[in-house]
C-alpha positions, -999 to +999 in steps of 0.1 A: +684+885+499+658+875+526+649+902+551+622+908+577+592+925+561+584+948+590+592+952+627+573+927+647+557+933+681+578+921+710+576+883+715+561+876+681+579+857+653+592+877+623+574+876+590+597+869+560+595+884+526+613+880+493+617+905+464+604+897+430+572+889+411+546+912+397+525+908+429+553+921+451+571+901+479+551+876+498+548+881+536+552+847+552+548+835+588+577+810+581+611+811+565+611+811+527+626+776+524+598+762+546+572+782+527+585+769+494+584+733+506+548+738+518+537+752+484+553+722+466+536+699+490+503+716+482+510+712+445+516+675+451+483+670+469+463+691+444+478+672+415+468+639+431+432+652+436+430+665+400+440+632+385+415+614+407+387+637+393+398+628+357+399+591+364+366+592+382+349+608+353+364+583+328+354+553+350+319+566+356+314+574+319+326+539+310+304+523+336+273+542+325+278+541+288+303+514+280+331+518+253+359+528+275+381+540+246+355+566+235+347+578+270+384+582+280+391+600+247+362+624+252+368+632+288+405+635+287+406+655+254+380+679+267+399+683+300+433+689+283+417+715+261+400+732+290+433+731+310+448+753+283+419+778+285+422+777+323+459+786+321+452+816+299+423+828+321+445+826+352+468+852+339+443+879+350+445+865+385+483+867+389+482+901+408+459+884+434+475+849+431+468+838+467+431+848+467+427+834+432+443+801+440+421+797+471+390+804+451+400+780+424+407+751+449+374+756+467+355+755+434+375+725+421+368+706+454+331+712+450+329+705+413+352+674+413+339+660+446+302+662+436+306+653+399+302+615+403+270+619+424+255+644+400+262+623+370+249+592+386+217+610+397+210+623+362+216+588+348+194+571+374+165+594+372+164+602+335+179+571+318+186+592+288+220+579+277+210+566+243+210+585+211+233+614+201+258+634+222+233+662+225+214+644+252+213+661+286+234+636+307+261+634+281+263+671+279+266+672+317+295+648+314+312+671+290+304+701+312+320+685+342+351+676+322+353+712+309+348+728+343+373+704+360+399+710+332+395+748+334+401+748+372+430+724+370+446+745+343+443+777+363+463+761+392+497+761+375+501+799+367+489+809+401+512+784+419+541+796+397+534+831+408+532+821+445+564+801+445+583+829+427+571+854+453+585+833+480+620+830+465+629+844+431+646+819+408+651+814+371+620+804+353+633+770+341+642+760+377+608+771+390+590+752+363+610+721+369+603+721+406+566+728+401+561+701+375+581+676+394+558+680+424+528+680+400+538+648+382+546+629+414+513+639+428+496+627+397+513+593+401+500+590+436+465+600+426+465+576+397+475+547+419+452+557+448+421+557+426+421+520+416+438+505+446+425+526+475+395+548+467+375+524+444+378+492+465+374+508+499+351+537+493+335+533+459+332+559+432+308+583+450+324+584+484+359+583+469+351+615+449+336+632+479+366+624+501+390+636+474+371+669+472+374+673+510+411+667+509+414+692+480+395+719+499+414+714+532+448+715+516+440+745+492+424+765+520+452+757+545+479+766+521+464+801+513+451+810+548+481+796+566+509+807+544+497+837+524+470+851+548+488+885+551+485+889+513+448+888+517+425+915+528+403+909+558+373+906+535+391+881+513+401+860+542+365+857+555+352+850+521+377+822+517+370+807+551+332+808+545+336+794+510+357+765+522+334+759+551+304+758+527+322+733+504+332+710+532+297+711+546+282+701+512+308+673+508+303+661+544+265+661+540+267+642+507+290+617+523+265+611+552+237+607+527+255+587+501+241+553+512+205+566+511+213+582+477+226+549+463+196+530+475+172+556+459+192+556+427+192+518+426+155+518+431+151+542+402+173+520+380+162+485+389+129+489+408+122+480+444+130+443+442+168+444+446+180+416+468+218+417+462+239+448+452+276+446+454+307+458+436+333+431+429+368+438+418+355+436+382+320+451+381+288+460+399+266+429+404+229+433+411+203+406+416+166+413+418+136+389+421+142+352+421+121+346+453+084+346+461+075+338+425+091+369+411+113+363+381+151+367+386+171+394+368+209+396+370+225+430+361+263+434+355+275+470+355+239+481+350+233+459+320+207+432+322+225+399+315+201+373+327+163+375+327+145+345+340+116+354+316+137+346+286+170+331+296+162+296+284+157+308+248+192+324+250+210+295+267+193+267+248+200+284+215+236+290+225+245+256+238+224+228+221+234+233+185+271+230+195+264+198+214+253+179+183+284+158+179+312+147+202+308+165+235+327+146+263+349+176+271+334+211+271+349+245+278+326+274+287+342+309+285+322+332+307+290+317+319+297+324+356+259+324+363+259+286+357+231+286+331+252+275+301+267+247+323+231+237+332+223+232+295+256+213+288+249+189+317+216+179+303+234+160+275+244+124+282+280+116+276+295+148+292+326+138+312+340+172+321+329+209+319+355+236+325+341+271+332+363+301+330+347+332+346+365+365+353+344+375+383+346+353+414+316+371+429+293+360+401+304+324+406+298+327+444+263+339+438+257+312+412+266+287+440+250+302+470+222+326+460+189+307+464+173+323+433+203+320+410+214+286+421+178+272+417+177+287+382+210+270+372+198+238+389+230+238+411+251+232+381+283+242+399+277+215+425+281+187+398+314+169+402+320+171+365+321+209+366+354+227+374+352+265+377+383+287+373+384+324+380+405+341+354+408+356+319+394+336+290+423+347+267+449+335+292+431+302+297+431+295+260+468+303+257+476+278+285+453+250+274+469+220+255+460+214+219+429+194+210+417+195+247+380+201+241+352+188+219+331+219+224+339+255+233+310+277+244+318+315+243+292+329+266+309+364+268+297+400+271+287+418+240+315+426+215+304+462+216+319+465+251+355+476+248+367+453+276+354+424+256+370+433+222+401+411+226+377+381+233+363+386+198+396+390+180+412+368+153+440+359+177+414+347+203+396+325+178+430+312+166+436+300+201+401+285+204+407+266+171+439+252+185+422+237+216+394+221+196+397+183+191+391+169+156+354+173+148+351+199+176+328+230+175+329+265+189+298+286+194+300+323+199+275+348+213+281+376+188+256+403+199+223+414+184+218+409+147+191+434+137+203+464+158+241+458+152+245+438+120+280+452+113+292+440+147+276+406+143+290+400+108+325+413+119+325+385+145+316+360+117+342+374+094+368+372+122+360+336+129+365+327+092+398+346+092+410+323+120+405+293+097+370+282+109+340+275+088+309+292+101+271+289+104+254+321+116+220+320+133+199+341+156+171+339+182+144+364+191+146+378+227+123+392+253+116+429+245+128+441+278+160+422+279+189+446+272+213+423+254+234+451+240+263+470+255+245+500+268+221+505+297+185+499+289+167+532+282+138+540+306+112+531+280+132+501+268+122+510+232+158+509+221+167+475+237+180+450+212+154+422+207+174+393+194+206+374+200+231+365+173+252+333+174+279+318+152+286+281+152+321+274+138+342+243+132+370+230+109+344+220+083+312+238+077+288+230+105+250+229+104+230+242+133+208+214+145+197+196+176+213+163+187+188+136+178+201+116+208+202+145+231+176+160+255+146+179+241+150+217+248+121+233+265+119+262+240+142+256+211+131+234+182+146+223+149+121+245+131+129+276+152+166+269+147+163+267+109+142+299+110+169+316+130+195+305+105+175+320+076+168+352+095+205+358+102+215+350+066+194+377+050+212+404+071+247+394+058+271+422+052+300+410+031+336+422+029+339+434+065+375+436+078+385+413+106+390+424+142+425+419+157+441+428+190+459+458+175+429+469+153+396+462+170+366+467+147+337+467+172 
């Protein structure tokens, strides 16, 4: 039965209480029904914020280190483990549930809100993301996952205590109400992260804003609804703590643009001309004007270096063009450089380019440095550019539609690219090849990742294609692998691996009637074939959609 807690001064509203709970009845400034609704609303918001912190750590770890499956598994497993520990630890705070919940939310807002900025700062200024998991930045990622999980796990027991002190009910009903609000909040947070926070605010500002919302809601719930359960000292400590958290988050939000510029300078140097985040990835261009060589970075990985891009693109394209080549399909290649090499060959009637990122295509058309490097290939009337998924394009293409397929795709070691190096993908590519057609695949570095390279070759053979592997040496500073380049570049892969495939065994060679490449020669191509052959690893299982091997 609900009853007034104590006589109130004339003209003041009554404070309501409810019997039950180890901490005694709550003294509320509102009726218990309204108080219970406010607690569940707080659960909803805090759950949304908690899931945003989890997704932000997964997204940032994937962006910085690649391999989204591994990063998601590590972050989420550590968080879930820590949530269990947090729930156990919160049992000691139940007698002071209101103060404990306020302190947990303020700490969670600070840790979760600043986690993205701290991780990116360590990455930008140390560059130490290679090697074992014992490296400092990777340990920091685990530490943030652990701390966030501990704090999220501590929320539920404290909220259960608070909601039971407002109105006593059976444990099953209380758990059902609490978890319903929690799960619906998680749904909203999970949808808000990719569709609202990332596109409109970015990772850093989005995390800071989420922390601010978390601090405001947690502090308002405790100070507004349960303030009479707190001592005067606890109230002031909570007010000052939340004010400090909000001040830190607000200051970081104001300085985030300067921070990003400084971090970008540390990562790429001071010659960055274009830095943008498309709906797919971060795109950075540096150099390309004033005699400075152009570099194109996608999600922090160097994908085009003017110092050495001709060696890569000539070795990728020209061996595949030795034969019929009137109709050519380029998968990837949004920078226009593979199309440039294709267009050098006489007899090309049509070139279809399928690129997933429209921003890369736009830069290839309009950026003065990149468009000059690709010799305005996308302005040629024979070239048709489509923005979309390469897998979907192959599924929709008619049989025997192309003489040559050029697979100029990101490294197979990047999880998002795994399906584009699968047996199913190569089966579709084989279907669109005309009789006598060839497909050439960029298969990653040979020397530093031989198992990945030979898995690609094995998968092509499993799709019914005969193969001819070959490689080309690369510029020592060109990070062709899936990870960011270490600060000293000593671990950067220094070669590119390719596989030429066809219905009958092909032979890598230059078209005797075609143009003379500027770098590639028949001798260097033959040497590349011999160098790849000596690294062969036999008996590797093939990669499929349901069992990726990279």
